[in-house]
N, CA, C, O and the ligand as a Tripos MOL2 file, in Angstrom:
@<TRIPOS>MOLECULE
protein
  313   311    79     0     0
PROTEIN
NO_CHARGES

@<TRIPOS>ATOM
      1 N         -13.7200    9.6930   -8.7420 N.3       1 MET1
      2 CA        -12.3560    9.6080   -7.8660 C.3       1 MET1
      3 C         -11.0550    9.8960   -8.7960 C.2       1 MET1
      4 O         -11.0060    9.4050   -9.9240 O.2       1 MET1
      5 N         -10.1450   10.5980   -8.3600 N.am      2 ASN2
      6 CA         -8.7620   11.0340   -8.9290 C.3       2 ASN2
      7 C          -7.7570   10.1580   -8.1420 C.2       2 ASN2
      8 O          -7.9110    9.7410   -6.9940 O.2       2 ASN2
      9 N          -6.7110    9.9530   -8.9520 N.am      3 GLY3
     10 CA         -5.1960    9.6810   -8.1670 C.3       3 GLY3
     11 C          -5.3320    8.3480   -8.0410 C.2       3 GLY3
     12 O          -4.5350    7.9240   -7.2040 O.2       3 GLY3
     13 N          -6.1010    7.3850   -8.5840 N.am      4 LEU4
     14 CA         -6.0400    6.1280   -8.5910 C.3       4 LEU4
     15 C          -4.8130    5.3050   -9.5150 C.2       4 LEU4
     16 O          -4.6850    5.6350  -10.6940 O.2       4 LEU4
     17 N          -4.1920    4.5530   -9.1120 N.am      5 SER5
     18 CA         -3.3700    3.7910   -9.9320 C.3       5 SER5
     19 C          -4.1400    2.8910  -10.9410 C.2       5 SER5
     20 O          -5.3540    2.7090  -10.8470 O.2       5 SER5
     21 N          -3.4290    2.3840  -11.8320 N.am      6 SER6
     22 CA         -4.2820    1.6190  -12.8400 C.3       6 SER6
     23 C          -4.8670    0.3360  -12.1900 C.2       6 SER6
     24 O          -6.0220   -0.0040  -12.4480 O.2       6 SER6
     25 N          -4.0940   -0.3620  -11.3670 N.am      7 ALA7
     26 CA         -4.4230   -1.5470  -10.6380 C.3       7 ALA7
     27 C          -5.5580   -1.0940   -9.7660 C.2       7 ALA7
     28 O          -6.4430   -1.9470   -9.6930 O.2       7 ALA7
     29 N          -5.7700   -0.0770   -9.1340 N.am      8 GLN8
     30 CA         -6.6870    0.2590   -8.1250 C.3       8 GLN8
     31 C          -8.1010    0.5640   -9.0610 C.2       8 GLN8
     32 O          -9.2360    0.3440   -8.6370 O.2       8 GLN8
     33 N          -7.7960    1.1050  -10.3910 N.am      9 LYS9
     34 CA         -8.7240    1.4280  -11.0660 C.3       9 LYS9
     35 C          -9.6620    0.3080  -11.5470 C.2       9 LYS9
     36 O         -10.8920    0.2670  -11.5880 O.2       9 LYS9
     37 N          -8.5760   -0.7290  -11.9560 N.am     10 PHE10
     38 CA         -9.0910   -2.1430  -12.5910 C.3      10 PHE10
     39 C          -9.9570   -2.8830  -11.2690 C.2      10 PHE10
     40 O         -11.0640   -3.3550  -11.5290 O.2      10 PHE10
     41 N          -9.5450   -2.9510  -10.1720 N.am     11 ILE11
     42 CA        -10.2960   -3.4570   -9.1320 C.3      11 ILE11
     43 C         -11.6150   -2.5280   -8.8740 C.2      11 ILE11
     44 O         -12.6650   -3.1160   -8.6150 O.2      11 ILE11
     45 N         -11.6090   -1.4610   -8.9180 N.am     12 LYS12
     46 CA        -12.6840   -0.7050   -8.8120 C.3      12 LYS12
     47 C         -14.0620   -1.0530   -9.5980 C.2      12 LYS12
     48 O         -15.2040   -0.8090   -9.2070 O.2      12 LYS12
     49 N         -13.6360   -1.7320  -10.8970 N.am     13 MET13
     50 CA        -14.5910   -2.0580  -11.6290 C.3      13 MET13
     51 C         -15.3070   -3.2920  -11.3530 C.2      13 MET13
     52 O         -16.3230   -3.6060  -11.9710 O.2      13 MET13
     53 N         -14.7420   -4.0540  -10.3510 N.am     14 PHE14
     54 CA        -15.3880   -5.1880   -9.9890 C.3      14 PHE14
     55 C         -15.8560   -5.5460   -8.6900 C.2      14 PHE14
     56 O         -16.3200   -6.6370   -8.3590 O.2      14 PHE14
     57 N         -15.6780   -4.4260   -7.9090 N.am     15 VAL15
     58 CA        -16.1610   -4.3920   -6.4110 C.3      15 VAL15
     59 C         -17.3660   -3.2250   -6.4720 C.2      15 VAL15
     60 O         -17.5790   -2.4430   -7.3980 O.2      15 VAL15
     61 N         -18.0280   -3.3380   -5.3070 N.am     16 SER16
     62 CA        -19.1420   -2.2010   -5.1090 C.3      16 SER16
     63 C         -18.4780   -1.2360   -4.6060 C.2      16 SER16
     64 O         -17.3190   -1.4830   -4.2710 O.2      16 SER16
     65 N         -19.0040    0.1170   -4.4090 N.am     17 GLU17
     66 CA        -18.4170    1.3680   -4.2100 C.3      17 GLU17
     67 C         -18.0940    1.0400   -2.5390 C.2      17 GLU17
     68 O         -17.0140    1.4730   -2.1370 O.2      17 GLU17
     69 N         -18.8280    0.4150   -1.6950 N.am     18 LYS18
     70 CA        -18.7860    0.1780   -0.3960 C.3      18 LYS18
     71 C         -17.5630   -0.6750   -0.0420 C.2      18 LYS18
     72 O         -16.7420   -0.3260    0.8070 O.2      18 LYS18
     73 N         -17.4890   -1.8200   -0.7460 N.am     19 THR19
     74 CA        -16.2230   -2.5320   -0.5940 C.3      19 THR19
     75 C         -15.0060   -2.0080   -1.0630 C.2      19 THR19
     76 O         -13.9520   -2.4430   -0.6010 O.2      19 THR19
     77 N         -15.0170   -1.0240   -2.0220 N.am     20 PHE20
     78 CA        -13.8370   -0.1580   -2.5100 C.3      20 PHE20
     79 C         -13.3490    0.8100   -1.3600 C.2      20 PHE20
     80 O         -12.1460    0.9990   -1.1850 O.2      20 PHE20
     81 N         -14.2390    1.3720   -0.6420 N.am     21 VAL21
     82 CA        -13.9480    2.3960    0.3030 C.3      21 VAL21
     83 C         -13.0750    1.6080    1.4370 C.2      21 VAL21
     84 O         -12.0510    1.9830    2.0080 O.2      21 VAL21
     85 N         -13.9560    0.1640    1.6030 N.am     22 ALA22
     86 CA        -12.9480   -0.5080    2.7470 C.3      22 ALA22
     87 C         -11.7470   -0.8630    2.2470 C.2      22 ALA22
     88 O         -10.7360   -0.5770    2.8890 O.2      22 ALA22
     89 N         -11.6620   -1.4910    1.1170 N.am     23 MET23
     90 CA        -10.2180   -1.8240    0.7190 C.3      23 MET23
     91 C          -9.2650   -0.5260    0.6330 C.2      23 MET23
     92 O          -8.0610   -0.7350    0.7830 O.2      23 MET23
     93 N          -9.6710    0.7190    0.4170 N.am     24 GLU24
     94 CA         -9.0060    1.7730    0.4530 C.3      24 GLU24
     95 C          -8.5170    2.3290    1.8250 C.2      24 GLU24
     96 O          -7.5040    3.0010    2.0180 O.2      24 GLU24
     97 N          -9.4980    1.8890    2.7980 N.am     25 GLU25
     98 CA         -8.9500    2.3780    4.0210 C.3      25 GLU25
     99 C          -8.0260    1.3430    4.7330 C.2      25 GLU25
    100 O          -7.1230    1.6690    5.5040 O.2      25 GLU25
    101 N          -8.3710   -0.0420    4.3680 N.am     26 GLU26
    102 CA         -7.2680   -1.1340    4.7640 C.3      26 GLU26
    103 C          -5.9510   -1.0430    4.2070 C.2      26 GLU26
    104 O          -4.9570   -1.1610    4.9230 O.2      26 GLU26
    105 N          -5.8790   -0.8330    2.9250 N.am     27 SER27
    106 CA         -4.5290   -0.4070    1.9840 C.3      27 SER27
    107 C          -3.9240    0.6760    2.7230 C.2      27 SER27
    108 O          -2.7260    0.5900    2.9920 O.2      27 SER27
    109 N          -4.6260    1.7350    3.1050 N.am     28 ARG28
    110 CA         -3.9680    2.9010    3.6610 C.3      28 ARG28
    111 C          -3.4600    2.5420    5.1110 C.2      28 ARG28
    112 O          -2.6700    3.3040    5.6670 O.2      28 ARG28
    113 N          -3.8810    1.4520    5.6990 N.am     29 SER29
    114 CA         -3.3030    1.3490    7.1700 C.3      29 SER29
    115 C          -2.0120    0.3040    7.1490 C.2      29 SER29
    116 O          -1.3010    0.0290    8.1160 O.2      29 SER29
    117 N          -1.8910   -0.2120    5.7760 N.am     30 TRP30
    118 CA         -0.7860   -1.0470    5.5250 C.3      30 TRP30
    119 C           0.5220   -0.2370    5.2430 C.2      30 TRP30
    120 O           0.4530    0.3570    4.1660 O.2      30 TRP30
    121 N           1.4570   -0.0890    5.7820 N.am     31 LYS31
    122 CA          2.7070    0.6740    5.5800 C.3      31 LYS31
    123 C           4.0440   -0.0350    5.4120 C.2      31 LYS31
    124 O           4.4410   -0.9360    6.1510 O.2      31 LYS31
    125 N           4.6930    0.4610    4.3720 N.am     32 ALA32
    126 CA          6.0490    0.2110    4.1080 C.3      32 ALA32
    127 C           7.1860    1.0490    4.7510 C.2      32 ALA32
    128 O           7.2310    2.2340    4.4190 O.2      32 ALA32
    129 N           8.0180    0.6320    5.5420 N.am     33 LYS33
    130 CA          8.9300    1.4770    6.0500 C.3      33 LYS33
    131 C          10.3760    1.1940    5.6890 C.2      33 LYS33
    132 O          10.9060    0.0830    5.7040 O.2      33 LYS33
    133 N          10.9520    2.3610    5.3580 N.am     34 CYS34
    134 CA         12.4620    2.2970    4.6980 C.3      34 CYS34
    135 C          13.4880    2.0710    6.1220 C.2      34 CYS34
    136 O          13.4760    2.8080    7.1070 O.2      34 CYS34
    137 N          14.2310    1.0330    5.9590 N.am     35 SER35
    138 CA         15.0950    0.8720    7.3510 C.3      35 SER35
    139 C          16.2040    1.6920    7.2790 C.2      35 SER35
    140 O          16.9930    1.5340    8.2110 O.2      35 SER35
    141 N          16.5410    2.6330    6.3440 N.am     36 ASP36
    142 CA         17.4820    3.3550    6.1870 C.3      36 ASP36
    143 C          17.1620    5.0770    6.8210 C.2      36 ASP36
    144 O          17.7820    5.7630    7.6340 O.2      36 ASP36
    145 N          16.0130    5.3130    6.0790 N.am     37 CYS37
    146 CA         15.7210    6.8430    6.5870 C.3      37 CYS37
    147 C          14.3920    6.9660    7.3230 C.2      37 CYS37
    148 O          14.0420    8.0190    7.8570 O.2      37 CYS37
    149 N          13.6250    5.7880    7.3300 N.am     38 ASN38
    150 CA         12.5400    5.7310    8.2510 C.3      38 ASN38
    151 C          11.3060    6.3400    7.3920 C.2      38 ASN38
    152 O          10.2340    6.7060    7.8740 O.2      38 ASN38
    153 N          11.5800    6.3660    6.3650 N.am     39 HIS39
    154 CA         10.3840    6.9290    5.3220 C.3      39 HIS39
    155 C           9.2600    6.0220    5.4420 C.2      39 HIS39
    156 O           9.6180    4.8450    5.4820 O.2      39 HIS39
    157 N           7.8060    6.2430    5.5230 N.am     40 GLU40
    158 CA          6.8000    5.5980    5.5400 C.3      40 GLU40
    159 C           5.9210    5.8120    4.5420 C.2      40 GLU40
    160 O           5.5730    6.9690    4.3060 O.2      40 GLU40
    161 N           5.4160    4.7400    3.7900 N.am     41 ILE41
    162 CA          4.2850    4.9200    2.6330 C.3      41 ILE41
    163 C           3.4000    3.9790    2.8510 C.2      41 ILE41
    164 O           3.7340    2.8730    3.2750 O.2      41 ILE41
    165 N           2.2360    4.2880    2.6010 N.am     42 SER42
    166 CA          1.0390    3.2320    2.6530 C.3      42 SER42
    167 C           0.9080    2.4890    1.3080 C.2      42 SER42
    168 O           1.2680    3.0550    0.2760 O.2      42 SER42
    169 N           0.4130    1.2630    1.2860 N.am     43 ILE43
    170 CA          0.3760    0.3880    0.1430 C.3      43 ILE43
    171 C          -0.5510    1.2380   -0.9180 C.2      43 ILE43
    172 O          -0.3720    1.2320   -2.1360 O.2      43 ILE43
    173 N          -1.4550    1.8850   -0.3080 N.am     44 TRP44
    174 CA         -2.5990    2.7150   -1.1180 C.3      44 TRP44
    175 C          -1.7270    3.6270   -1.9530 C.2      44 TRP44
    176 O          -1.6920    3.6380   -3.1830 O.2      44 TRP44
    177 N          -0.9830    4.4360   -1.0790 N.am     45 GLU45
    178 CA         -0.1070    5.5050   -1.9250 C.3      45 GLU45
    179 C           0.7100    5.0050   -2.9570 C.2      45 GLU45
    180 O           0.8140    5.6180   -4.0200 O.2      45 GLU45
    181 N           1.3920    3.7800   -2.7080 N.am     46 MET46
    182 CA          2.2110    3.1670   -3.7470 C.3      46 MET46
    183 C           1.1830    2.7530   -4.9040 C.2      46 MET46
    184 O           1.7500    2.3750   -5.9290 O.2      46 MET46
    185 N           0.0600    2.7510   -4.9350 N.am     47 GLY47
    186 CA         -0.7690    2.3650   -5.8930 C.3      47 GLY47
    187 C          -1.3020    1.0010   -5.8090 C.2      47 GLY47
    188 O          -1.8110    0.4030   -6.7570 O.2      47 GLY47
    189 N          -1.1560    0.5420   -4.6170 N.am     48 GLY48
    190 CA         -1.5220   -1.0360   -4.5980 C.3      48 GLY48
    191 C          -2.6470   -1.1490   -3.8710 C.2      48 GLY48
    192 O          -3.2170   -0.1000   -3.5720 O.2      48 GLY48
    193 N          -3.1690   -2.3250   -3.4620 N.am     49 ILE49
    194 CA         -4.3850   -2.6940   -2.6000 C.3      49 ILE49
    195 C          -3.9380   -3.9100   -1.7540 C.2      49 ILE49
    196 O          -3.3780   -4.8890   -2.2480 O.2      49 ILE49
    197 N          -4.2070   -3.7840   -0.5400 N.am     50 ARG50
    198 CA         -4.0010   -5.0160    0.3260 C.3      50 ARG50
    199 C          -5.1660   -5.1260    1.1280 C.2      50 ARG50
    200 O          -5.3590   -4.2710    1.9920 O.2      50 ARG50
    201 N          -5.9850   -6.0750    0.9620 N.am     51 TYR51
    202 CA         -7.4810   -6.0940    1.6590 C.3      51 TYR51
    203 C          -7.5740   -7.4520    2.2970 C.2      51 TYR51
    204 O          -6.9040   -8.3190    1.7340 O.2      51 TYR51
    205 N          -8.2540   -7.8150    3.3390 N.am     52 LYS52
    206 CA         -8.3830   -9.0060    4.0110 C.3      52 LYS52
    207 C          -7.3010   -9.5480    4.0840 C.2      52 LYS52
    208 O          -7.2990  -10.7430    3.7870 O.2      52 LYS52
    209 N          -5.9610   -8.9080    4.5000 N.am     53 ALA53
    210 CA         -4.9140   -9.7520    4.5190 C.3      53 ALA53
    211 C          -4.2750   -9.5900    6.0500 C.2      53 ALA53
    212 O          -4.4390   -8.6100    6.7770 O.2      53 ALA53
    213 N          -3.5920  -10.6540    6.3280 N.am     54 ALA54
    214 CA         -2.9730  -10.8450    7.6730 C.3      54 ALA54
    215 C          -1.4850  -11.0040    7.5960 C.2      54 ALA54
    216 O          -0.9990  -11.3500    6.5200 O.2      54 ALA54
    217 N          -0.6820  -10.7740    8.6790 N.am     55 GLY55
    218 CA          0.5680  -10.9670    8.8250 C.3      55 GLY55
    219 C           1.2520   -9.9460    7.9260 C.2      55 GLY55
    220 O           0.6960   -9.2640    7.0650 O.2      55 GLY55
    221 N           2.6930   -9.9440    8.2940 N.am     56 ASN56
    222 CA          3.4270   -9.0430    7.4930 C.3      56 ASN56
    223 C           4.1360   -9.6430    6.2310 C.2      56 ASN56
    224 O           4.2270  -10.8530    6.0220 O.2      56 ASN56
    225 N           4.5380   -8.8390    5.5640 N.am     57 LYS57
    226 CA          5.2130   -9.2560    4.3050 C.3      57 LYS57
    227 C           6.4920   -8.3830    3.8460 C.2      57 LYS57
    228 O           6.5540   -7.2200    4.2450 O.2      57 LYS57
    229 N           7.4660   -8.8790    3.0610 N.am     58 LYS58
    230 CA          8.5770   -8.1160    2.7910 C.3      58 LYS58
    231 C           8.3490   -7.5850    1.3010 C.2      58 LYS58
    232 O           7.6510   -8.2710    0.5530 O.2      58 LYS58
    233 N           8.8430   -6.5300    0.8930 N.am     59 LEU59
    234 CA          8.7260   -6.1760   -0.3320 C.3      59 LEU59
    235 C          10.0630   -5.3530   -0.7510 C.2      59 LEU59
    236 O          10.5520   -4.4480   -0.0750 O.2      59 LEU59
    237 N          10.5450   -5.8140   -1.9420 N.am     60 PHE60
    238 CA         11.8480   -5.2010   -2.3680 C.3      60 PHE60
    239 C          11.4630   -4.0080   -3.2730 C.2      60 PHE60
    240 O          10.8010   -4.0820   -4.3080 O.2      60 PHE60
    241 N          11.9700   -2.9340   -2.7300 N.am     61 ARG61
    242 CA         11.6200   -1.5580   -3.3540 C.3      61 ARG61
    243 C          12.5320   -0.6740   -3.1120 C.2      61 ARG61
    244 O          13.2840   -0.9030   -2.1650 O.2      61 ARG61
    245 N          12.7090    0.5300   -3.8740 N.am     62 ALA62
    246 CA         13.3640    1.4710   -3.7270 C.3      62 ALA62
    247 C          12.6450    2.6340   -2.8960 C.2      62 ALA62
    248 O          11.5670    3.0690   -3.3010 O.2      62 ALA62
    249 N          13.1780    3.0870   -1.8510 N.am     63 CYS63
    250 CA         12.5600    4.0620   -1.0710 C.3      63 CYS63
    251 C          12.4370    5.4770   -2.1390 C.2      63 CYS63
    252 O          13.3100    5.9990   -2.8330 O.2      63 CYS63
    253 N          11.0710    5.8170   -1.9610 N.am     64 PRO64
    254 CA         11.1450    7.3510   -2.5680 C.3      64 PRO64
    255 C          11.5480    8.2990   -1.9900 C.2      64 PRO64
    256 O          11.6650    9.3280   -2.6540 O.2      64 PRO64
    257 N          11.8550    8.3240   -0.7800 N.am     65 ASN65
    258 CA         12.8050    9.3560   -0.1420 C.3      65 ASN65
    259 C          13.9950    9.3560   -0.3510 C.2      65 ASN65
    260 O          14.4670   10.4180   -0.7580 O.2      65 ASN65
    261 N          15.0330    8.0430   -0.1330 N.am     66 CYS66
    262 CA         16.3340    8.2510    0.0040 C.3      66 CYS66
    263 C          16.7500    7.5210   -1.2990 C.2      66 CYS66
    264 O          17.8810    7.6810   -1.7570 O.2      66 CYS66
    265 N          15.8750    6.7550   -1.8680 N.am     67 GLY67
    266 CA         16.3190    6.2220   -3.2790 C.3      67 GLY67
    267 C          16.9660    4.7600   -3.0670 C.2      67 GLY67
    268 O          17.2400    4.0410   -4.0290 O.2      67 GLY67
    269 N          17.1680    4.4160   -1.8530 N.am     68 LYS68
    270 CA         18.0100    3.0930   -1.6510 C.3      68 LYS68
    271 C          17.0830    2.0070   -1.6210 C.2      68 LYS68
    272 O          16.0090    2.1370   -1.0340 O.2      68 LYS68
    273 N          17.4470    0.7980   -2.2820 N.am     69 ARG69
    274 CA         16.7250   -0.2350   -2.5650 C.3      69 ARG69
    275 C          16.9300   -1.1300   -1.5980 C.2      69 ARG69
    276 O          18.0640   -1.4760   -1.2700 O.2      69 ARG69
    277 N          15.7260   -1.6410   -0.9900 N.am     70 SER70
    278 CA         15.9940   -2.6650    0.3700 C.3      70 SER70
    279 C          14.7910   -3.4590    0.4150 C.2      70 SER70
    280 O          13.8260   -3.2590   -0.3240 O.2      70 SER70
    281 N          14.8700   -4.4970    1.4220 N.am     71 TRP71
    282 CA         13.7200   -5.2500    1.5090 C.3      71 TRP71
    283 C          12.8910   -4.3930    2.7570 C.2      71 TRP71
    284 O          13.3870   -4.0940    3.8430 O.2      71 TRP71
    285 N          11.8500   -4.1630    2.4160 N.am     72 GLN72
    286 CA         10.9790   -3.3860    3.5100 C.3      72 GLN72
    287 C           9.8320   -3.9990    3.9770 C.2      72 GLN72
    288 O           9.0650   -4.4610    3.1320 O.2      72 GLN72
    289 N           9.5080   -4.1140    5.3560 N.am     73 THR73
    290 CA          8.4930   -4.9250    5.8580 C.3      73 THR73
    291 C           7.2540   -4.0830    5.9200 C.2      73 THR73
    292 O           7.1970   -2.9450    6.3870 O.2      73 THR73
    293 N           6.0860   -4.8980    5.3000 N.am     74 VAL74
    294 CA          4.9130   -4.0470    5.0530 C.3      74 VAL74
    295 C           4.0920   -4.4200    6.3140 C.2      74 VAL74
    296 O           3.8890   -5.6170    6.5170 O.2      74 VAL74
    297 N           3.6060   -3.5040    7.1730 N.am     75 TYR75
    298 CA          2.9560   -4.1330    8.3680 C.3      75 TYR75
    299 C           1.5870   -3.0740    8.5220 C.2      75 TYR75
    300 O           1.4820   -1.9530    8.0230 O.2      75 TYR75
    301 N           0.7540   -3.6770    9.2280 N.am     76 LYS76
    302 CA         -0.5940   -2.9530    9.5310 C.3      76 LYS76
    303 C          -0.3100   -1.8340   10.5580 C.2      76 LYS76
    304 O           0.3670   -2.0840   11.5550 O.2      76 LYS76
    305 N          -0.6690   -0.9620   10.3950 N.am     77 GLN77
    306 CA         -0.5710   -0.0230   11.5030 C.3      77 GLN77
    307 C          -1.6020   -0.0590   12.4370 C.2      77 GLN77
    308 O          -2.6500   -0.3510   11.8610 O.2      77 GLN77
    309 N          -1.7750    0.1330   13.7800 N.am     78 ALA78
    310 CA         -2.7000   -0.2970   14.7160 C.3      78 ALA78
    311 C          -3.6410    0.6890   14.7520 C.2      78 ALA78
    312 O          -4.6100    0.5910   15.5050 O.2      78 ALA78
    313 ZN         14.7780    5.6400    2.6530 Zn       79 ZN79
@<TRIPOS>BOND
     1     1     2 1
     2     2     3 1
     3     3     4 2
     4     3     5 am
     5     5     6 1
     6     6     7 1
     7     7     8 2
     8     7     9 am
     9     9    10 1
    10    10    11 1
    11    11    12 2
    12    11    13 am
    13    13    14 1
    14    14    15 1
    15    15    16 2
    16    15    17 am
    17    17    18 1
    18    18    19 1
    19    19    20 2
    20    19    21 am
    21    21    22 1
    22    22    23 1
    23    23    24 2
    24    23    25 am
    25    25    26 1
    26    26    27 1
    27    27    28 2
    28    27    29 am
    29    29    30 1
    30    30    31 1
    31    31    32 2
    32    31    33 am
    33    33    34 1
    34    34    35 1
    35    35    36 2
    36    35    37 am
    37    37    38 1
    38    38    39 1
    39    39    40 2
    40    39    41 am
    41    41    42 1
    42    42    43 1
    43    43    44 2
    44    43    45 am
    45    45    46 1
    46    46    47 1
    47    47    48 2
    48    47    49 am
    49    49    50 1
    50    50    51 1
    51    51    52 2
    52    51    53 am
    53    53    54 1
    54    54    55 1
    55    55    56 2
    56    55    57 am
    57    57    58 1
    58    58    59 1
    59    59    60 2
    60    59    61 am
    61    61    62 1
    62    62    63 1
    63    63    64 2
    64    63    65 am
    65    65    66 1
    66    66    67 1
    67    67    68 2
    68    67    69 am
    69    69    70 1
    70    70    71 1
    71    71    72 2
    72    71    73 am
    73    73    74 1
    74    74    75 1
    75    75    76 2
    76    75    77 am
    77    77    78 1
    78    78    79 1
    79    79    80 2
    80    79    81 am
    81    81    82 1
    82    82    83 1
    83    83    84 2
    84    83    85 am
    85    85    86 1
    86    86    87 1
    87    87    88 2
    88    87    89 am
    89    89    90 1
    90    90    91 1
    91    91    92 2
    92    91    93 am
    93    93    94 1
    94    94    95 1
    95    95    96 2
    96    95    97 am
    97    97    98 1
    98    98    99 1
    99    99   100 2
   100    99   101 am
   101   101   102 1
   102   102   103 1
   103   103   104 2
   104   103   105 am
   105   105   106 1
   106   106   107 1
   107   107   108 2
   108   107   109 am
   109   109   110 1
   110   110   111 1
   111   111   112 2
   112   111   113 am
   113   113   114 1
   114   114   115 1
   115   115   116 2
   116   115   117 am
   117   117   118 1
   118   118   119 1
   119   119   120 2
   120   119   121 am
   121   121   122 1
   122   122   123 1
   123   123   124 2
   124   123   125 am
   125   125   126 1
   126   126   127 1
   127   127   128 2
   128   127   129 am
   129   129   130 1
   130   130   131 1
   131   131   132 2
   132   131   133 am
   133   133   134 1
   134   134   135 1
   135   135   136 2
   136   135   137 am
   137   137   138 1
   138   138   139 1
   139   139   140 2
   140   139   141 am
   141   141   142 1
   142   142   143 1
   143   143   144 2
   144   143   145 am
   145   145   146 1
   146   146   147 1
   147   147   148 2
   148   147   149 am
   149   149   150 1
   150   150   151 1
   151   151   152 2
   152   151   153 am
   153   153   154 1
   154   154   155 1
   155   155   156 2
   156   155   157 am
   157   157   158 1
   158   158   159 1
   159   159   160 2
   160   159   161 am
   161   161   162 1
   162   162   163 1
   163   163   164 2
   164   163   165 am
   165   165   166 1
   166   166   167 1
   167   167   168 2
   168   167   169 am
   169   169   170 1
   170   170   171 1
   171   171   172 2
   172   171   173 am
   173   173   174 1
   174   174   175 1
   175   175   176 2
   176   175   177 am
   177   177   178 1
   178   178   179 1
   179   179   180 2
   180   179   181 am
   181   181   182 1
   182   182   183 1
   183   183   184 2
   184   183   185 am
   185   185   186 1
   186   186   187 1
   187   187   188 2
   188   187   189 am
   189   189   190 1
   190   190   191 1
   191   191   192 2
   192   191   193 am
   193   193   194 1
   194   194   195 1
   195   195   196 2
   196   195   197 am
   197   197   198 1
   198   198   199 1
   199   199   200 2
   200   199   201 am
   201   201   202 1
   202   202   203 1
   203   203   204 2
   204   203   205 am
   205   205   206 1
   206   206   207 1
   207   207   208 2
   208   207   209 am
   209   209   210 1
   210   210   211 1
   211   211   212 2
   212   211   213 am
   213   213   214 1
   214   214   215 1
   215   215   216 2
   216   215   217 am
   217   217   218 1
   218   218   219 1
   219   219   220 2
   220   219   221 am
   221   221   222 1
   222   222   223 1
   223   223   224 2
   224   223   225 am
   225   225   226 1
   226   226   227 1
   227   227   228 2
   228   227   229 am
   229   229   230 1
   230   230   231 1
   231   231   232 2
   232   231   233 am
   233   233   234 1
   234   234   235 1
   235   235   236 2
   236   235   237 am
   237   237   238 1
   238   238   239 1
   239   239   240 2
   240   239   241 am
   241   241   242 1
   242   242   243 1
   243   243   244 2
   244   243   245 am
   245   245   246 1
   246   246   247 1
   247   247   248 2
   248   247   249 am
   249   249   250 1
   250   250   251 1
   251   251   252 2
   252   251   253 am
   253   253   254 1
   254   254   255 1
   255   255   256 2
   256   255   257 am
   257   257   258 1
   258   258   259 1
   259   259   260 2
   260   259   261 am
   261   261   262 1
   262   262   263 1
   263   263   264 2
   264   263   265 am
   265   265   266 1
   266   266   267 1
   267   267   268 2
   268   267   269 am
   269   269   270 1
   270   270   271 1
   271   271   272 2
   272   271   273 am
   273   273   274 1
   274   274   275 1
   275   275   276 2
   276   275   277 am
   277   277   278 1
   278   278   279 1
   279   279   280 2
   280   279   281 am
   281   281   282 1
   282   282   283 1
   283   283   284 2
   284   283   285 am
   285   285   286 1
   286   286   287 1
   287   287   288 2
   288   287   289 am
   289   289   290 1
   290   290   291 1
   291   291   292 2
   292   291   293 am
   293   293   294 1
   294   294   295 1
   295   295   296 2
   296   295   297 am
   297   297   298 1
   298   298   299 1
   299   299   300 2
   300   299   301 am
   301   301   302 1
   302   302   303 1
   303   303   304 2
   304   303   305 am
   305   305   306 1
   306   306   307 1
   307   307   308 2
   308   307   309 am
   309   309   310 1
   310   310   311 1
   311   311   312 2
@<TRIPOS>SUBSTRUCTURE
     1 MET1         2 RESIDUE 1 A MET
     2 ASN2         6 RESIDUE 1 A ASN
     3 GLY3        10 RESIDUE 1 A GLY
     4 LEU4        14 RESIDUE 1 A LEU
     5 SER5        18 RESIDUE 1 A SER
     6 SER6        22 RESIDUE 1 A SER
     7 ALA7        26 RESIDUE 1 A ALA
     8 GLN8        30 RESIDUE 1 A GLN
     9 LYS9        34 RESIDUE 1 A LYS
    10 PHE10       38 RESIDUE 1 A PHE
    11 ILE11       42 RESIDUE 1 A ILE
    12 LYS12       46 RESIDUE 1 A LYS
    13 MET13       50 RESIDUE 1 A MET
    14 PHE14       54 RESIDUE 1 A PHE
    15 VAL15       58 RESIDUE 1 A VAL
    16 SER16       62 RESIDUE 1 A SER
    17 GLU17       66 RESIDUE 1 A GLU
    18 LYS18       70 RESIDUE 1 A LYS
    19 THR19       74 RESIDUE 1 A THR
    20 PHE20       78 RESIDUE 1 A PHE
    21 VAL21       82 RESIDUE 1 A VAL
    22 ALA22       86 RESIDUE 1 A ALA
    23 MET23       90 RESIDUE 1 A MET
    24 GLU24       94 RESIDUE 1 A GLU
    25 GLU25       98 RESIDUE 1 A GLU
    26 GLU26      102 RESIDUE 1 A GLU
    27 SER27      106 RESIDUE 1 A SER
    28 ARG28      110 RESIDUE 1 A ARG
    29 SER29      114 RESIDUE 1 A SER
    30 TRP30      118 RESIDUE 1 A TRP
    31 LYS31      122 RESIDUE 1 A LYS
    32 ALA32      126 RESIDUE 1 A ALA
    33 LYS33      130 RESIDUE 1 A LYS
    34 CYS34      134 RESIDUE 1 A CYS
    35 SER35      138 RESIDUE 1 A SER
    36 ASP36      142 RESIDUE 1 A ASP
    37 CYS37      146 RESIDUE 1 A CYS
    38 ASN38      150 RESIDUE 1 A ASN
    39 HIS39      154 RESIDUE 1 A HIS
    40 GLU40      158 RESIDUE 1 A GLU
    41 ILE41      162 RESIDUE 1 A ILE
    42 SER42      166 RESIDUE 1 A SER
    43 ILE43      170 RESIDUE 1 A ILE
    44 TRP44      174 RESIDUE 1 A TRP
    45 GLU45      178 RESIDUE 1 A GLU
    46 MET46      182 RESIDUE 1 A MET
    47 GLY47      186 RESIDUE 1 A GLY
    48 GLY48      190 RESIDUE 1 A GLY
    49 ILE49      194 RESIDUE 1 A ILE
    50 ARG50      198 RESIDUE 1 A ARG
    51 TYR51      202 RESIDUE 1 A TYR
    52 LYS52      206 RESIDUE 1 A LYS
    53 ALA53      210 RESIDUE 1 A ALA
    54 ALA54      214 RESIDUE 1 A ALA
    55 GLY55      218 RESIDUE 1 A GLY
    56 ASN56      222 RESIDUE 1 A ASN
    57 LYS57      226 RESIDUE 1 A LYS
    58 LYS58      230 RESIDUE 1 A LYS
    59 LEU59      234 RESIDUE 1 A LEU
    60 PHE60      238 RESIDUE 1 A PHE
    61 ARG61      242 RESIDUE 1 A ARG
    62 ALA62      246 RESIDUE 1 A ALA
    63 CYS63      250 RESIDUE 1 A CYS
    64 PRO64      254 RESIDUE 1 A PRO
    65 ASN65      258 RESIDUE 1 A ASN
    66 CYS66      262 RESIDUE 1 A CYS
    67 GLY67      266 RESIDUE 1 A GLY
    68 LYS68      270 RESIDUE 1 A LYS
    69 ARG69      274 RESIDUE 1 A ARG
    70 SER70      278 RESIDUE 1 A SER
    71 TRP71      282 RESIDUE 1 A TRP
    72 GLN72      286 RESIDUE 1 A GLN
    73 THR73      290 RESIDUE 1 A THR
    74 VAL74      294 RESIDUE 1 A VAL
    75 TYR75      298 RESIDUE 1 A TYR
    76 LYS76      302 RESIDUE 1 A LYS
    77 GLN77      306 RESIDUE 1 A GLN
    78 ALA78      310 RESIDUE 1 A ALA
    79 ZN79       313 GROUP 0 **** ****
């Protein structure tokens, strides 16, 4: 598998292939949206993992599209 972040590779060592696929799927459905330009990116694409999680959370980060730093809401796409 290519294109994994080091955090994702690290977790992959400890879970089964099946669990890892489920983790990827769920992480891809969690999105952070820039309030400025509405650019959206999934937690997975950021190199992170969000699994068996509920509720929204806030993430302070720079938008890869407009470069503006802000608090972005991370939410699960229906
Ligand atoms: Zn932006």
